[in-house]
C-alpha positions as CSV (number, residue, x, y, z in Angstrom):
1,M,0.0,0.0,0.0
2,N,2.9,2.4,0.7
3,N,4.3,1.8,-2.7
4,I,0.9,2.3,-4.4
5,A,0.3,5.5,-2.4
6,A,3.8,6.8,-3.3
7,I,3.2,6.2,-7.0
8,F,-0.2,7.9,-6.7
9,K,1.5,11.0,-5.2
10,K,4.3,10.9,-7.8
11,Q,1.8,10.8,-10.6
12,L,-0.2,13.7,-9.1
13,K,2.9,15.9,-9.2
14,D,3.9,14.7,-12.7
15,T,0.5,15.5,-14.1
16,L,0.6,19.1,-12.8
17,R,3.7,19.5,-15.0
18,N,2.4,17.4,-17.9
19,K,-0.2,19.6,-19.6
20,T,-0.9,16.9,-22.3
21,V,-2.3,14.5,-19.6
22,L,-3.8,17.3,-17.5
23,I,-5.9,18.5,-20.4
24,Q,-7.5,15.1,-20.8
25,F,-9.0,15.3,-17.4
26,V,-10.4,18.9,-17.7
27,M,-11.4,19.3,-21.3
28,F,-14.7,17.5,-21.4
29,P,-16.0,18.6,-18.0
30,I,-15.4,22.3,-19.1
31,M,-16.9,21.7,-22.5
32,T,-20.0,20.1,-20.8
33,L,-20.5,23.2,-18.6
34,I,-20.1,25.6,-21.5
35,M,-22.3,23.7,-24.1
36,N,-25.0,22.6,-21.6
37,N,-25.5,26.2,-20.5
38,A,-24.9,28.1,-23.7
39,I,-27.0,26.0,-26.2
40,K,-30.7,25.6,-25.7
41,M,-33.0,24.2,-28.5
42,Q,-36.6,23.3,-28.3
43,E,-36.4,19.7,-29.6
44,M,-33.1,18.9,-28.0
45,P,-33.3,15.9,-25.5
46,E,-32.8,16.8,-21.8
47,N,-29.1,17.0,-20.9
48,F,-28.1,16.1,-24.4
49,F,-24.6,17.5,-24.0
50,V,-24.1,16.0,-20.6
51,N,-24.8,12.5,-21.9
52,L,-22.8,13.1,-25.1
53,F,-19.7,14.4,-23.4
54,A,-19.8,12.0,-20.5
55,T,-19.7,9.1,-22.9
56,M,-16.8,10.7,-24.9
57,Y,-15.0,11.5,-21.7
58,I,-15.2,7.8,-20.6
59,G,-14.0,6.6,-24.0
60,M,-11.1,9.0,-24.3
61,A,-9.6,10.4,-21.1
62,P,-8.8,7.3,-19.0
63,L,-7.7,5.3,-22.1
64,T,-5.3,7.8,-23.6
65,S,-4.0,9.0,-20.2
66,I,-3.0,5.6,-18.7
67,A,-1.6,4.5,-22.1
68,S,0.5,7.6,-22.3
69,I,1.7,7.4,-18.7
70,I,2.8,3.8,-18.7
71,S,4.5,4.1,-22.1
72,E,6.3,7.2,-21.0
73,E,7.6,5.6,-17.8
74,K,8.9,2.7,-19.9
75,E,10.5,4.8,-22.5
76,K,12.3,7.0,-20.0
77,N,13.4,4.0,-17.9
78,T,11.7,5.4,-14.9
79,L,9.7,2.2,-14.5
80,R,12.9,0.2,-14.5
81,V,14.3,2.3,-11.7
82,L,11.0,1.8,-9.7
83,I,11.1,-2.0,-10.2
84,M,14.8,-2.0,-9.1
85,S,13.7,-0.1,-6.0
86,N,11.4,-3.0,-5.0
87,V,8.2,-1.7,-6.6
88,K,6.3,-4.7,-8.0
89,P,4.7,-4.3,-11.5
90,Y,1.2,-4.8,-10.1
91,E,1.9,-2.1,-7.5
92,F,2.9,0.3,-10.2
93,L,-0.2,-0.5,-12.3
94,L,-2.5,-0.1,-9.3
95,G,-0.9,3.2,-8.3
96,I,-1.2,4.6,-11.9
97,G,-4.7,3.1,-12.4
98,S,-6.1,4.3,-9.1
99,Y,-4.8,7.8,-9.8
100,V,-6.2,8.0,-13.4
101,W,-9.5,6.6,-12.1
102,F,-9.7,9.1,-9.3
103,A,-8.9,12.0,-11.6
104,C,-11.5,10.9,-14.1
105,M,-14.1,10.5,-11.4
106,L,-13.5,14.1,-10.3
107,G,-14.2,15.2,-13.9
108,G,-17.3,12.9,-13.8
109,I,-18.6,14.8,-10.7
110,V,-18.4,18.1,-12.7
111,I,-20.3,16.5,-15.6
112,C,-22.9,15.0,-13.3
113,T,-23.4,18.4,-11.5
114,A,-24.0,20.0,-14.9
115,G,-26.9,17.6,-15.4
116,G,-28.7,18.8,-12.3
117,Y,-29.8,15.3,-11.4
118,N,-31.5,14.3,-8.2
119,L,-29.7,12.2,-5.6
120,Q,-30.8,8.8,-6.9
121,A,-30.1,9.7,-10.6
122,G,-26.8,11.3,-9.6
123,I,-25.6,8.2,-7.8
124,A,-26.6,6.0,-10.7
125,F,-24.8,8.4,-13.1
126,M,-21.5,8.2,-11.1
127,C,-21.7,4.4,-10.8
128,I,-22.0,4.1,-14.5
129,M,-19.1,6.5,-14.9
130,A,-17.0,4.4,-12.5
131,I,-17.6,1.2,-14.5
132,G,-17.0,2.9,-17.8
133,I,-13.8,4.5,-16.7
134,L,-12.5,1.1,-15.3
135,T,-13.1,-0.6,-18.6
136,S,-11.3,2.2,-20.5
137,L,-8.4,1.9,-18.0
138,L,-8.0,-1.8,-18.8
139,I,-7.9,-1.1,-22.5
140,G,-5.5,1.8,-22.1
141,A,-3.2,-0.3,-19.9
142,I,-3.1,-2.9,-22.5
143,I,-1.9,-0.3,-25.1
144,G,0.6,1.2,-22.6
145,I,2.2,-2.2,-21.7
146,W,2.3,-3.3,-25.3
147,S,4.0,-0.1,-26.6
148,K,7.7,0.3,-26.4
149,T,7.6,4.1,-26.7
150,Q,5.1,6.9,-26.0
151,M,4.8,7.7,-29.7
152,M,3.8,4.1,-30.4
153,A,1.2,4.2,-27.6
154,T,-0.3,7.4,-29.0
155,S,-0.5,6.0,-32.5
156,I,-2.4,3.0,-31.2
157,A,-4.5,4.7,-28.6
158,V,-5.9,7.4,-31.0
159,P,-7.8,5.1,-33.4
160,V,-9.0,2.9,-30.4
161,M,-10.1,6.0,-28.6
162,V,-12.0,7.3,-31.7
163,V,-14.0,4.1,-31.8
164,F,-15.0,4.1,-28.1
165,A,-15.5,7.9,-27.8
166,F,-17.1,8.9,-31.1
167,V,-19.0,5.8,-32.3
168,P,-21.8,6.3,-29.7
169,M,-22.2,9.9,-30.9
170,L,-22.4,8.8,-34.6
171,S,-24.9,6.0,-33.7
172,L,-27.4,8.8,-32.8
173,F,-27.5,9.8,-36.4
174,N,-26.9,6.6,-38.3
175,S,-29.0,3.4,-37.8
176,T,-26.3,1.1,-39.4
177,I,-23.6,2.4,-37.0
178,E,-26.1,2.0,-34.1
179,K,-26.5,-1.7,-34.9
180,I,-22.8,-2.2,-35.0
181,A,-22.1,-0.1,-31.9
182,R,-24.4,-2.3,-29.7
183,V,-21.5,-4.6,-28.9
184,I,-19.2,-1.9,-27.4
185,Y,-19.4,-0.8,-23.8
186,S,-19.4,3.0,-24.5
187,E,-22.6,2.7,-26.6
188,Q,-24.4,0.8,-23.9
189,I,-23.2,3.4,-21.3
190,S,-24.5,6.2,-23.6
191,R,-27.9,4.5,-23.7
192,M,-28.0,4.2,-19.9
193,F,-27.1,7.9,-19.5
194,S,-30.0,8.8,-21.8
195,Q,-32.4,6.9,-19.5
196,I,-30.7,7.9,-16.2
197,N,-33.9,9.4,-14.6
198,S,-35.8,6.2,-15.2
199,L,-32.9,3.7,-15.5
200,Q,-33.9,0.1,-16.0
201,L,-31.0,-2.3,-16.4
202,N,-31.4,-5.3,-18.7
203,V,-29.5,-8.3,-19.9
204,G,-28.5,-6.5,-23.1
205,N,-26.7,-3.5,-21.8
206,V,-25.3,-5.1,-18.6
207,G,-24.2,-8.2,-20.6
208,V,-22.4,-6.2,-23.2
209,I,-20.5,-4.2,-20.6
210,V,-19.6,-7.3,-18.6
211,M,-18.4,-9.0,-21.7
212,N,-16.3,-6.0,-22.7
213,I,-14.7,-5.9,-19.3
214,F,-14.0,-9.7,-19.4
215,I,-12.4,-9.5,-22.9
216,A,-10.3,-6.5,-21.8
217,A,-9.2,-8.3,-18.6
218,V,-8.2,-11.5,-20.5
219,I,-6.2,-9.5,-23.1
220,F,-4.6,-7.5,-20.3
221,I,-3.4,-10.6,-18.5
222,I,-2.0,-12.1,-21.7
223,I,-0.2,-8.9,-22.7
224,F,1.1,-8.4,-19.2
225,K,2.6,-11.9,-19.1
226,K,4.0,-11.6,-22.6
227,C,5.5,-8.1,-22.5
228,K,6.6,-7.9,-18.8
229,L,6.9,-4.4,-17.4
230,S,10.6,-3.4,-17.2
């Protein structure tokens, strides 16, 4: 726990200096506040921008952030120094993962506040955010561990991020994309956000999210064993 806490604190200090990672955590919450208050249209669904940007935030921020952090630590040999200092690989991953999850949840609170939900809907909203962020963290960690350099991680993370962050938005306007998008967790999360005030979980959306988490976890274990953090 001491090692995990130390990595958490280290990453907090690093992020304040790394504007590229910092902007991932603040961009969508700020955009949500601006767009949700500045644009009002008669036929627009309630909290349209809250639901839209919350889904994009889940699909983008945790995935790209953790992939960038892990690959940067590997490239600069900081990770090798940590491991030689008796920090185990799983402690490093838990420290980085818990930090990114916590930072993203803070952004999620801002987005949730912009929606003006009641207590029950707000709790449901944050629970969905937590699960979505965790799934994206697993996918981002896979990319970070697999990549030898930060540039390689970015080149892989961007197209993956585009799928999970933007496909749910495109599915709102295209029925064909909607049918394809049903199998990804961010699309199901988007649908749950749109029904947050009268949320009814079903086998479809829960099953897809669980399956996505299971597949990501299996791939993560395989990549972790094959690539070995060093």
